[in-house]
C-alpha positions as CSV (number, residue, x, y, z in Angstrom):
1,X,193.7,-24.7,-77.4
2,X,194.1,-26.2,-80.9
3,X,193.2,-29.4,-81.6
4,X,194.3,-31.8,-84.7
5,X,192.8,-35.3,-85.3
6,X,194.8,-37.7,-87.7
7,X,194.0,-41.3,-89.1
8,X,196.7,-44.0,-90.1
9,X,195.3,-46.9,-91.7
10,X,191.9,-46.0,-91.2
11,X,189.1,-43.7,-92.7
12,X,188.1,-41.0,-90.1
13,X,184.5,-40.4,-90.7
14,X,182.5,-37.2,-89.3
15,X,181.1,-39.2,-86.4
16,X,184.6,-40.8,-85.1
17,X,186.2,-36.8,-85.6
18,X,183.5,-35.4,-83.5
19,X,183.6,-38.2,-81.0
20,X,186.9,-37.6,-80.5
21,X,186.8,-33.9,-80.7
22,X,183.9,-34.1,-77.6
23,X,186.2,-36.3,-75.8
24,X,189.3,-34.3,-75.9
25,X,187.9,-31.1,-75.3
26,X,186.8,-32.2,-72.1
27,X,190.3,-32.7,-70.8
28,X,190.5,-28.7,-71.3
29,X,189.1,-27.8,-68.1
30,X,191.9,-29.9,-66.0
31,X,194.8,-27.6,-67.2
32,X,194.6,-24.4,-68.2
33,X,198.2,-24.4,-69.8
34,X,197.6,-26.8,-72.5
35,X,198.7,-25.4,-75.8
36,X,197.6,-27.9,-78.3
37,X,196.6,-31.3,-78.7
38,X,197.4,-34.0,-81.4
39,X,195.8,-37.2,-81.6
40,X,196.2,-40.3,-84.0
41,X,194.1,-42.8,-84.5
42,X,195.3,-46.0,-85.9
43,X,193.7,-49.4,-87.0
44,X,195.7,-52.7,-87.5
45,X,194.7,-56.2,-88.2
46,X,196.6,-58.9,-86.2
47,X,196.1,-62.7,-85.9
48,X,194.5,-62.0,-82.8
49,X,191.9,-59.5,-84.1
50,X,191.6,-56.1,-85.0
51,X,193.5,-53.7,-82.8
52,X,192.8,-49.8,-82.4
53,X,195.2,-47.5,-81.0
54,X,194.7,-43.9,-79.8
55,X,197.8,-42.1,-79.1
56,X,197.5,-38.2,-78.0
57,X,200.2,-35.6,-77.2
58,X,199.4,-32.8,-75.0
59,X,201.3,-29.9,-75.4
60,X,201.5,-28.0,-72.5
61,X,203.5,-24.6,-71.6
62,X,206.8,-26.0,-70.7
63,X,206.4,-30.1,-71.0
64,X,204.5,-32.5,-73.3
65,X,202.1,-35.6,-72.2
66,X,202.0,-38.5,-74.1
67,X,199.4,-41.1,-73.7
68,X,198.6,-44.2,-75.5
69,X,195.8,-47.2,-75.5
70,X,195.3,-49.8,-77.2
71,X,191.8,-51.9,-77.3
72,X,189.7,-53.9,-79.8
73,X,187.2,-51.2,-80.2
74,X,188.3,-47.7,-81.5
75,X,185.7,-45.9,-79.2
76,X,186.7,-47.8,-76.2
77,X,190.5,-47.0,-77.0
78,X,189.4,-43.2,-77.1
79,X,187.7,-43.3,-73.9
80,X,190.9,-44.8,-72.5
81,X,193.3,-42.7,-73.2
82,X,191.0,-40.0,-72.4
83,X,190.7,-41.2,-68.8
84,X,194.8,-42.0,-68.9
85,X,195.0,-38.2,-70.2
86,X,193.0,-36.9,-67.5
87,X,195.0,-38.4,-64.7
88,X,198.1,-37.1,-65.8
89,X,197.0,-33.7,-66.3
90,X,195.6,-33.7,-63.0
91,X,198.9,-34.9,-61.7
92,X,200.8,-32.2,-63.8
93,X,199.0,-29.5,-62.5
94,X,199.0,-30.8,-59.0
95,X,202.8,-31.1,-59.1
96,X,203.1,-27.4,-60.8
97,X,200.8,-26.0,-58.1
98,X,202.5,-27.6,-55.1
99,X,205.8,-26.2,-56.7
100,X,204.7,-23.1,-56.8
101,X,203.7,-22.8,-53.6
102,X,206.8,-24.2,-52.1
103,X,208.8,-21.7,-53.9
104,X,206.3,-19.0,-52.5
105,X,206.9,-20.2,-49.2
106,X,210.9,-19.6,-49.6
107,X,210.3,-16.2,-50.2
108,X,208.7,-15.6,-46.9
109,X,210.7,-12.7,-44.9
110,X,210.2,-12.9,-40.8
111,X,210.8,-9.9,-39.0
112,X,212.6,-9.7,-35.6
113,X,212.4,-7.4,-32.7
114,X,215.5,-6.4,-31.1
115,X,217.3,-3.4,-29.2
116,X,219.7,-1.7,-31.8
117,X,223.4,-0.9,-30.4
118,X,225.5,-0.5,-27.3
119,X,224.5,3.0,-26.9
120,X,220.8,2.6,-26.8
121,X,221.2,-0.5,-24.3
122,X,222.9,2.0,-21.9
123,X,219.8,4.2,-22.1
124,X,217.2,4.3,-19.6
125,X,214.9,4.8,-23.0
126,X,214.8,1.6,-25.4
127,X,213.6,1.7,-28.8
128,X,212.2,-0.9,-30.5
129,X,213.5,-1.9,-33.9
130,X,212.2,-4.1,-36.7
131,X,214.8,-6.0,-38.9
132,X,213.5,-7.7,-41.9
133,X,215.6,-11.2,-42.9
134,X,215.6,-12.9,-46.1
135,X,215.6,-16.2,-45.5
136,X,218.5,-18.6,-47.1
137,X,217.2,-22.4,-47.2
138,X,220.3,-24.3,-45.6
139,X,220.8,-27.1,-43.2
140,X,221.3,-26.6,-39.5
141,X,225.1,-27.3,-39.7
142,X,225.8,-24.6,-42.6
143,X,223.6,-22.3,-40.0
144,X,225.7,-23.1,-37.0
145,X,228.7,-22.1,-38.9
146,X,227.1,-19.0,-40.2
147,X,225.8,-18.3,-36.5
148,X,229.7,-18.4,-35.6
149,X,231.0,-16.5,-38.5
150,X,228.9,-13.6,-37.7
151,X,229.4,-13.8,-34.0
152,X,226.0,-13.0,-33.4
153,X,223.6,-14.6,-30.3
154,X,220.8,-15.8,-33.1
155,X,220.4,-17.0,-36.5
156,X,217.3,-17.3,-38.3
157,X,217.1,-19.5,-41.5
158,X,214.8,-21.6,-43.5
159,X,215.4,-25.2,-42.9
160,X,216.3,-27.1,-46.3
161,X,214.5,-30.4,-44.9
162,X,211.5,-29.5,-43.6
163,X,211.1,-26.2,-45.6
164,X,210.1,-24.3,-42.0
165,X,211.5,-21.3,-40.5
166,X,214.4,-22.1,-38.2
167,X,216.1,-20.3,-35.7
168,X,219.7,-21.1,-34.0
169,X,221.0,-19.7,-31.0
170,X,223.9,-20.1,-28.6
171,X,223.1,-21.1,-25.0
172,X,224.8,-19.1,-21.8
173,X,226.3,-22.8,-21.4
174,X,228.2,-22.6,-24.5
175,X,225.8,-25.3,-26.4
176,X,223.3,-24.5,-29.1
177,X,219.6,-24.6,-29.3
178,X,217.2,-24.7,-31.9
179,X,213.4,-23.3,-32.7
180,X,211.3,-24.7,-35.5
181,X,208.2,-22.7,-36.7
């Protein structure tokens, strides 16, 4: 991780740089995809008193997180900005891992056992055939259309709403049934 600390309207002493480096390097453990961090420390005088602003830009692979903190004390401003950055990095990592987990669940394949064709049904000896179906995410109404178009007894798919494996089937009375994982 590359770290850059800049000062605006303030002279950066070694103590300030060291403090900021220690605090900022601490956030690396929250997200391992951090490429670069730029921190800008600003001091300004207002009618109400001195104000210190800490702005941190964290460049991650694929996104950028910007954090800003405004306090009367420079060290308090750095601490507050780091706390906010830690929270944002945790959220980003959790969101990214949740999306990855959801993406992996969509790639599941399910196997079904059934009798292969009419010739095998008529013979006394029945074979067990395994078929692997890639599960395409869709709504139940779309799955029912697929069931009718393919003229099958059942159709397996991943329900878009729940993200779970679902099977729709045609019942003997002509209605439809749904089985969900």
